[in-house]
N, C-alpha and C positions, 0 to 999 in steps of 0.2 A: 279312602274313599275320599274323602270331607273333601280334599280339593277338586274335584271334578264339578261339583254344582256353584262353583259361582265360573269356572272355565265354559260350564254349560250353555250358562245365560250368557254369558257377556257374544258367546257366537249367536247365541240365538235370535241376534234383534233383526228385525226387519221380515216381510216374505218371503223374500229373492233365493232362487232354489240354490243352499250351501254350495260348494266344491264338494267337500267331503261328507257323507253318509255314515255314521257310525253305524250299526249290526248288533244289538248283543244279546242279554234276555239269557235264558232259562234253557237248557236242553230241549229239543221236544220241543218245543214249545214256537216251530214252524221260520226258521233264521234263516235258514237255506231258501223254502218256500220266497221269503222276504229277498233275500238274492235276486232272486230268477227275475223277478218286476223288474226292479233296479235294473240289471241285464235289459229286460225289452226294453227299457225306457234310454234305453247308449253308454250305461254306467259303466265304467271301466269296475270289477268286478272282485275282489279276493277274498278267500274265504279261510279260517282260523289265520286271525294276520295279529303275531302278537305287536304290543302298539307301541314301540319305541322305531318299525320299521313303516310306519301309516307316514308318516311324512320325507319318509326317500323314497316311497311309492310315488305320492304325489308330484315327486320331483320326477322321476325317470317317466310316467307317464302325462306329462305338459302339465298337470291339473293349472288353472288361475295364469296359463300362457294366455288368454288371449283366445283360445279358437275353444273353447265352451264347454270343452272335455268331462265331465265329473267321474268324481272315482268313489264306489258303496265298498266297504269291509267290514267282516263279523269280527271282531274282540269278543273272549270271549277264557270265560273259566280254563277250556280247556289245551293253553296254553302256560294255566298255573302259575308259578309266580311270577309272573312276566306278563301276566294282566296287573300287576298294581304299577304298571311303569304307566294307566292312562291317562294321570293327573300331569306324567313330566311332559306323553308324548302333549295332551293339549292346550299343556303352554305352550309347545313346539310351535302349531299349526296357529299360536296365534300372536308370537311373536313371526314367524314367514305371513302373518297376513290373510290367514286359509280359511273360509268358515267351513261351519262342520255344525252335526244336529248327531243327538244320538237318540235313534230308535231304537226302546227296548221292549222286545216278545216276552210277551206272560203266557201263564196258562196256567191250570186250579191243581192242586198234586192229583188232584180224582184222575184229570184227565192224561196229565203226564206219565201217572200208573199207567192208564188204561192202552195208549201210545205206544208207549214201552214192549206192554204184555204183546197185541197186536203187533209186534214187528219184528219178536224176538230179539230186541238188539238190548245190550246189556248200553248203564247210561254207561256213560263217557269218566266222572267222576268216582266211579262205583273203585272199590274199593276189593279185594279180593275177595273178603265173607260179605261184602255191605250187602247190606239189600237194599231195592232200589229208591223207595218209602225213604228212606234214611239219607241214600243222594244227593235227592230231589229237596230234600229240609237243608241239607249243608249249603247247600247251591244257593236256596231264594236266601240264607243269611247273610252268603259274604257276597251274594245282587245286589241289599240292599238298601247300601249308599248310590249305585248305580241307577239303581229301581228311580228313587224318589226325587233324582236330581235329571232321569231324559229329558229331552224334549218332547219325545211321546211316548209314548203307552199304550200299545197293543194288547189285549188279553184276546187271544187268539179259543179260546173251551169252547165259547160257537159258534165263532167266526167260519164261515164257507173259505175257502179260496178264492174267488170269484171276487170275496165283500173284500180283501187284505188287500186282493193286486190293486182295487176302488181308493182305500185310504193311501194306501201308499201313493198311488198315482196323483190324488187331488192334492195329497202335501209335496212332494216332490218333483214336480214335470209341470218340465213349462207349457209343452204342449197342450191341444186340451185334447176332450173322449180319444173326440174325434177323431183328430190325429195321430194320439198312442195308438192306432188302428192301423196297420199300413196293407194296402190290399195290391192285386197283384190278379191284374188283369187278362188272359189272355184267351190268342185265337188260336182253334187247328182246325184240324181235315181229318175229319171219321176214317180217312180210309187210312190215315197213317195211321192209327190207334190211338185208341178213347186214351182222358190224361187219371193218367193214379192221382195226381195231387192238388182236386180241385177241390173247395168246397162248395159250389157251387156252380152248376152248368148249366148251357141253356143251348137249343141245337134249333140253329134258325135256315134249317136247311125246308124247310117250306115258301119261305122266300125268293120272289123271283131269281134267277140264275142269271150274274153278267156272261160266268161262262159260256156260253149260247150266243153270242151278242159274238162277233171273229175281231168288231174292232175293236170290244172288252177283252177278249183271248190270253192276252199275255201281259194286263195290266192284272193291278191290284186295287187290294180294300182305301188301300194309303192314296190310290192316284186322283187326282177330284173327281173325273168321268165317273168311274166304281164309285167311291163313295156317297154323287147326288140320284145315281142311278140306283142304288140300293136305301138311301137313304127319304130317298123321294117320293118313294112308290108309296101307295094308299095303303100298301097291309105293312110296310116298314113300319109308317106313320105309326099306324094303331097298335103296335107291338110294344114301339116302344111309351107308347104311353102306360101298356100294361106295365111293360118292363120295370119302368122307372117306379108306375106304384109298387107294383114288387119289393125295388128296393129302398125304399120309401119308408118300409115294412119291415124289415129284415135287419139290414141296415144299425141302425136303434137299437135293433136286442142284441144284435153283438158287439158293441159299444158297450151297452149294461153289462155283459156276459165276461167281460177286461178283453177280450179276445185279441192278442196283439197280430199277430197274423189271420189274413185273406185271400182265398185267392180262386178269380171268380174265372172258369171259361165258356166260351165261347165257340161252338162248333158249325160249322159247312161240310158239306163236300171234301171237298180239295184243300180244306185252311187260306185259300188266294184272294177267293174277293168278296162272298158275306160273313163272314165271319170276321175277318180283318176288320172290314167295317164297322160294324154292331161293338165289335171290342174298345175300337179306339172311340166312338161314339158312350161306350160306357164308361169309358174312362174318362172323358169328361164327364158327362155328365156328377158323375162321385166326385170332383175336383171339386167341382161349382159349388158343392154342395157341404167343401172341408175338408174332404175328406185325404190324407198323403195315397196317389193313386200312380204306379205304375205301371206300362204297357209293354206285353209280347209278343211276340206272331212265331207262333213254335215251331208253324210247318211250312214259313212264306217260301223261305230256300226248297225246298222240299218240290210246293205245287211252282216254280216257275221252272226246275227241272225235270 
């Protein structure tokens, strides 16, 4: 694998996110968890890909076609002799002017042994009567050249999953930490059932209800009249100040944890007036703070019916 060194260095110039990330390393070191992080970042991901197919896959999914798509693949010794084709595969990527970086996941022999013991799994490279320790040492010897010349080596021996996510995101995402958290804010009506998929839920049934005004009964929180009535009320103003302060505290914590999806539910009685207006205001506030946020109204059609 000596040829990998020059190829990896030639492709690792600059700080821009590469077209392709090749994940490799020791079995049991967290390659699958790493791939999940790339998947959450929008990469097209394939596990256990023979190196010779990297270029073909890149062409199929439209890498470097101007649409901003990136590819992450796991290539390792499970492909046996096919892994030896890695230098030629990298040379082909260079010829097609596709940028790439190699990420090597590692862990100590002791930690790898413990992980295999805990999961009761057999080492994928182990012979019929070969001990796990022997398989680990043999794999480490075979991967030494790749590890020495990887663009990023991550030792997961004492690394929490959230810390692994953070390292990969910082190295390979074009988005900020805030933008990597996809937030869905949705309204609902308690009389139509409690949501089962909310990370945060707020009950706004204590706010003055436009339903009791005949002029607003048929309208929704998307209408200006209802929105102004709900948000212009002094009780709502005090609530929104406190609600936004709470969001200012919890949202950075979710970002630091490496959370990729967050749902916020806002409920009123029917899901037509107050919850819709507050959900929209909540989404607008989060967007103003730099978060990627989408809004939906679960029970709006039911309320109108």
